[in-house]
FIBA-183667 format. One line per 4 residues: number of its first residue (from 1); their letters; for each residue z, y, x of N, C-alpha, C. Coordinates in steps of 0.1 Angstrom, whole numbers, plus 5000, padded with zeros to 4 digits. Each point is the difference from the previous one (the first is absolute). Layout:
N
NUM = a = Z Y X Z Y X Z Y X | ...
***
This chain:
102
1 = mknt = 1952 2866 7905 5008 4989 4995 4990 4983 4999 | 5007 4994 5002 4991 4989 5000 5001 4994 4984 | 4992 4991 5000 4997 4995 4988 5011 4985 4996 | 4997 4992 4987 5006 4990 4994 4999 4989 5009
5 = refl = 4988 4997 5005 4993 4987 5006 5010 5006 5015 | 4997 5011 5005 5007 5000 5013 5019 4995 5001 | 5001 5004 4990 5015 4999 4995 5004 4985 4997 | 4997 4991 4997 4996 4988 4993 4998 4992 5013
9 = erlv = 4991 5005 5010 4997 4997 5016 5010 4996 5009 | 5008 5015 5000 5012 5000 5007 5009 4992 4995 | 5005 5003 4985 5006 4989 4993 5005 4979 5006 | 4987 4999 5000 4999 4987 5004 5002 4999 5017
13 = nden = 4994 5010 5006 5004 4999 5014 5010 5004 5010 | 5007 5010 4993 5009 5006 5003 5012 4996 4997 | 5009 4985 5002 5015 5000 4994 5010 5010 4999 | 5000 5009 5011 5011 5011 5004 4996 5007 4985
17 = fake = 4985 5006 4999 5001 5007 4986 5000 4993 4988 | 4996 4990 4996 5000 4994 4992 5014 5000 4996 | 5009 4997 5006 5016 4999 4998 5002 5014 4993 | 4996 5014 5002 5001 5010 4995 4997 4998 4989
21 = fdki = 4994 4995 4992 4997 4997 4990 5006 4992 4987 | 5006 4987 5009 5007 4989 4995 5005 5003 4987 | 5010 5011 4993 5006 4997 4993 5001 5015 4989 | 4985 5001 5001 4994 5012 4989 4993 4990 4989
25 = kdfe = 5007 5007 4985 4997 4996 4992 4994 5003 4987 | 4994 5014 5005 4992 5004 4992 4988 5012 5004 | 4986 5000 4995 4990 5008 5006 5003 5011 5004 | 5010 5011 4992 4993 5013 5008 5011 5000 5013
29 = tlke = 5012 4992 4999 5005 4999 5013 4994 4992 5012 | 4991 4991 4997 4992 4996 5011 4992 5010 5002 | 4988 5009 4990 4995 5010 5005 5004 5009 5005 | 5018 5005 5003 5002 5011 5006 5002 4995 5011
33 = kakk = 5006 4988 5004 5001 4993 5011 4990 5000 5009 | 4991 4996 4993 4985 4999 5010 4992 5014 5005 | 5004 5006 4988 4994 5017 5004 5007 5005 5012 | 5017 4999 5000 5005 5002 5015 4995 4996 5012
37 = egyd = 4994 4987 4994 4994 4994 5015 4989 5006 5005 | 4994 5006 4992 4985 5003 5002 4990 4995 4990 | 5002 4988 4992 4994 4995 4989 4996 5006 4987 | 4988 4998 4990 4996 5009 4990 4999 4986 4993
41 = iske = 5011 4994 4991 4994 4987 4994 5000 5000 4987 | 4990 4994 4993 5000 4999 4986 4996 4991 4990 | 5004 4996 4989 4996 4990 4994 4985 4997 4997 | 4992 5013 5000 4987 4998 4997 4993 4996 5013
45 = eynk = 5003 5002 5010 4993 4996 5011 5004 4986 5007 | 5012 4994 4997 5001 4986 5000 4991 4991 4991 | 5000 5008 4988 4986 4993 4990 4986 4997 5006 | 5002 5014 5006 4984 4999 5007 4999 4989 5008
49 = lele = 5008 4999 5009 5001 4991 5010 5001 4988 4992 | 5004 4994 4994 5002 4984 4991 4987 4999 4997 | 4990 5009 4993 4990 5000 4993 4991 4998 5010 | 5005 5008 5012 4987 5000 5015 5000 4986 5004
53 = vekh = 5015 4995 5001 4999 4982 5004 4992 4990 4994 | 5003 5006 4985 4992 4987 4990 4985 5003 5000 | 4996 5011 5005 4983 5007 4993 4997 4998 5014 | 5003 4998 5014 4994 4995 5011 5000 4985 5005
57 = lsde = 5012 4989 4998 4999 4989 5001 4997 4994 4988 | 4998 4986 5002 4994 4992 4990 5011 4990 4994 | 5002 4991 4991 5011 4996 5001 5003 4991 5009 | 4987 4993 5007 5002 4989 5008 5012 5003 5012
61 = qles = 4990 5015 5005 5008 5009 5011 5012 5001 4998 | 5001 5003 4990 5018 5004 4994 5007 4988 5002 | 4995 4989 4995 5006 4987 4999 5002 4997 5018 | 4989 4997 5005 5000 4998 5014 5008 5009 5013
65 = asgg = 5000 5012 4993 5011 5009 5007 5018 4996 5009 | 4998 5002 5007 5018 4997 5002 5003 4986 5000 | 4989 4989 4997 5005 4986 5003 5000 4999 4981 | 5000 5009 4992 5007 4998 4990 4993 5007 4989
69 = sakq = 5007 5000 4989 4997 5009 4987 5000 5017 5001 | 4994 5003 5009 5003 5014 5001 5000 5008 4986 | 4990 4996 4990 4997 5008 4989 5016 4996 4991 | 5007 4993 5003 5014 4999 4993 5011 5006 5008
73 = ffkd = 4998 5000 5013 5007 5006 5014 4997 5012 4991 | 4991 5011 4998 4996 5012 5001 5008 5003 4987 | 5001 4990 4988 5006 5001 4989 5016 5003 5000 | 5006 4988 5006 5012 4999 5002 5002 5011 5008
77 = fgeg = 4993 5003 5011 5004 5015 5008 5000 5012 4992 | 4998 5000 4992 4997 5011 4991 5010 5002 4988 | 5006 4987 5000 5013 5002 4987 5009 4999 5008 | 5001 4999 5014 5015 4995 5005 5002 4991 5000
81 = fvkg = 4997 4987 4998 5006 4989 5007 4998 4992 5014 | 4994 5011 5007 4997 4992 5010 5014 4990 5008 | 4996 4987 5000 5011 4996 5005 4997 4989 5010 | 5011 4994 5008 4998 4993 5011 4993 5005 5014
85 = ftgt = 4997 5015 5000 4994 5003 5015 5013 5009 5009 | 4999 5000 5008 5006 5006 5008 5000 5013 5003 | 5008 5012 5005 4998 5012 5005 5001 5009 4988 | 4989 5002 5000 4998 5016 4990 4994 4995 4987
89 = lnvv = 4993 4990 4995 4993 4998 4991 5011 5000 4989 | 5008 4995 4999 5012 5001 4986 5000 5022 4996 | 5003 5002 5011 5000 5017 4995 4985 5000 4999 | 4992 4997 5003 4988 5003 4998 4998 4998 4986
93 = gnvv = 5001 4986 4996 5002 5000 4983 5003 5006 4992 | 5013 5007 5003 5009 5005 4992 4992 5013 4995 | 4999 5004 5012 4993 5017 5000 4986 4999 4991 | 4991 4989 5005 4988 4999 4989 5000 4997 4987
97 = gllt = 5016 4992 5001 5003 5001 4982 5006 5013 4995 | 5003 5007 5009 5003 5014 4993 4984 5009 4999 | 4992 5001 5012 4987 5004 4998 4991 4995 4985 | 5003 4987 4997 4993 4996 4988 5006 5000 4988
101 = gk = 5017 5004 4998 5004 5004 4991 5008 4983 4992 | 4995 4988 5009 5001 4991 4997 5015 4993 5000
***
């Protein structure tokens, strides 16, 4: 089984895969659908990923990443408020919102 990080990476990089998760509205449905696709996802693992990003990158690195405020992006991303991006990021934002419960 693949993990939460691999699941999110595929959501970001595979638009057809992401479309399969576009209409999911609750975490349990998300988890079941992901499991059918070979992913074992969890809120706990997502929280660890978020802490890992904050731990290993300084504020300056976070601010300079992606030409903007990566820290704010990660916060917004986690809350499901990703806007203005094409392709999969709106779906990813929604999925991460379900993972964080926000």
